[in-house]
C-alpha positions in Angstrom: -21.8 -10.5 -6.4 -25.1 -11.6 -4.9 -25.6 -11.3 -1.2 -26.4 -14.5 0.6 -28.7 -12.7 3.0 -30.2 -9.2 2.7 -29.2 -8.1 6.2 -31.4 -5.1 6.5 -34.5 -7.0 5.5 -34.1 -9.0 8.7 -35.4 -7.8 12.1 -32.1 -8.7 13.8 -29.5 -6.9 11.7 -30.5 -3.4 12.5 -30.5 -4.2 16.2 -27.1 -5.8 16.0 -25.6 -3.0 13.9 -27.0 -0.4 16.3 -25.0 -1.9 19.1 -21.8 -2.3 17.1 -22.1 1.3 16.0 -22.7 2.4 19.6 -19.4 0.7 20.5 -17.7 2.5 17.6 -19.1 5.9 18.9 -17.4 5.3 22.2 -14.1 4.9 20.4 -14.8 8.0 18.4 -14.9 10.0 21.6 -11.4 8.9 22.6 -8.0 10.5 21.8 -7.3 7.8 19.2 -6.9 9.8 16.0 -9.5 9.5 13.2 -6.8 8.8 10.6 -5.4 5.9 12.7 -9.0 4.5 13.2 -9.6 4.6 9.4 -6.1 3.1 8.6 -6.9 0.3 11.0 -10.4 -0.2 9.4 -8.9 -0.3 5.9 -6.0 -2.6 6.7 -8.2 -5.1 8.6 -10.7 -5.0 5.7 -7.9 -5.7 3.2 -6.7 -8.7 5.2 -10.2 -10.0 5.7 -11.3 -9.4 2.1 -14.2 -7.2 3.1 -15.1 -5.2 0.0 -18.0 -3.5 1.8 -15.9 -2.1 4.6 -13.2 -1.1 2.2 -15.7 0.8 0.1 -17.0 2.6 3.2 -13.8 3.3 5.0 -11.7 4.4 2.0 -14.5 6.8 1.1 -15.0 8.1 4.6 -11.2 8.5 5.0 -11.0 10.5 1.8 -13.9 12.6 2.8 -12.1 13.3 6.1 -9.1 14.6 4.2 -6.9 11.5 3.9 -4.7 11.6 0.8 -5.0 9.1 -2.1 -1.3 8.3 -1.8 -1.8 7.1 1.8 -5.0 5.3 1.0 -3.3 3.5 -2.0 -0.3 2.5 0.1 -2.1 1.0 3.2 -1.6 -2.6 2.0 2.2 -1.9 1.5 2.6 0.2 4.7 5.9 -1.4 5.6 7.6 -0.2 2.5 5.8 3.2 2.3 7.2 6.4 3.8 3.9 8.2 4.2 2.9 6.8 7.6 4.0 8.0 11.0 5.7 5.6 13.5 2.6 5.6 15.6 0.4 4.7 12.5 2.9 1.9 11.6 2.7 0.5 15.1 -1.1 0.6 14.9 -1.0 -1.2 11.5 1.3 -3.9 12.8 -1.0 -4.4 15.8 -4.0 -4.6 13.4 -2.3 -7.2 11.2 -1.4 -9.4 14.1 -4.8 -8.9 15.7 -6.5 -10.0 12.5 -4.3 -13.0 12.1 -4.5 -14.6 15.5 -4.7 -18.1 14.2 -1.7 -17.7 11.9 1.0 -17.8 14.6 1.8 -16.5 18.0 -1.1 -14.1 18.4 0.1 -10.6 19.1 3.8 -10.3 19.8 5.3 -8.4 22.7 7.2 -6.4 20.1 4.1 -5.3 18.4 2.4 -4.4 21.7 5.5 -2.5 23.0 5.7 -0.6 19.7 2.1 0.6 20.0 2.5 1.3 23.7 5.4 3.8 22.8 2.9 5.9 21.0 -0.5 5.4 22.7 -1.5 5.6 26.3 -3.6 3.0 28.0 -6.9 4.6 26.9 -5.8 4.9 23.3 -4.5 1.3 23.4 -7.8 0.0 24.6 -9.5 2.1 21.9 -7.1 0.7 19.3 -7.7 -2.9 20.3 -11.4 -2.4 20.4 -11.3 -0.8 16.9 -9.5 -3.8 15.6 -12.1 -6.1 17.2 -15.1 -4.1 15.9 -13.8 -3.9 12.3 -13.2 -7.6 12.4 -16.8 -8.2 13.5 -18.1 -6.1 10.7 -15.8 -7.7 8.2 -16.9 -11.2 9.2 -20.6 -10.2 9.1 -20.2 -8.8 5.6 -17.9 -11.5 4.2 -19.8 -14.5 5.5 -23.1 -13.1 4.1 -21.4 -11.8 0.9 -22.5 -8.2 1.1 -21.7 -6.4 -2.2 -19.7 -3.2 -2.3 -19.4 -0.1 -4.5 -22.5 1.9 -3.8 -21.6 3.4 -0.4 -22.2 7.1 -0.1 -20.4 9.0 2.7 -22.7 9.5 5.7 -25.4 7.1 4.5 -25.2 5.0 7.6 -25.0 7.9 10.0 -27.4 7.6 12.9 
């Protein structure tokens, strides 16, 4: 795939990405578990068709100790037995948060399920994580950023 725009050859992209990454660092400092954050990133990226984010977040999750079984089953999380109830609630919230235009937005049931497992700070971190990965997904998909060459840590600041 050929990129429509070479983002990092522009003056604007590094500035934008810096601020998005800064927001992500705020979430990293919360009690929302790393595994949950990466599962959210992976599921949102699957839904949005973002190969670049899938490349990055599956590799980062594996590097952090995530198992290949869980990584391979994220798309089928409803049928898989390898996710905790809290992770399942986060994945449901992610799916509904990515597909706002497809129906009724985020249902009370999805919110209530997440609220059973996460406190208000964690819920805000979870919602913000969903919003941020959607922003990155859209940036990459619209400009057709290619995937496959990500190396763990290459974008660390």
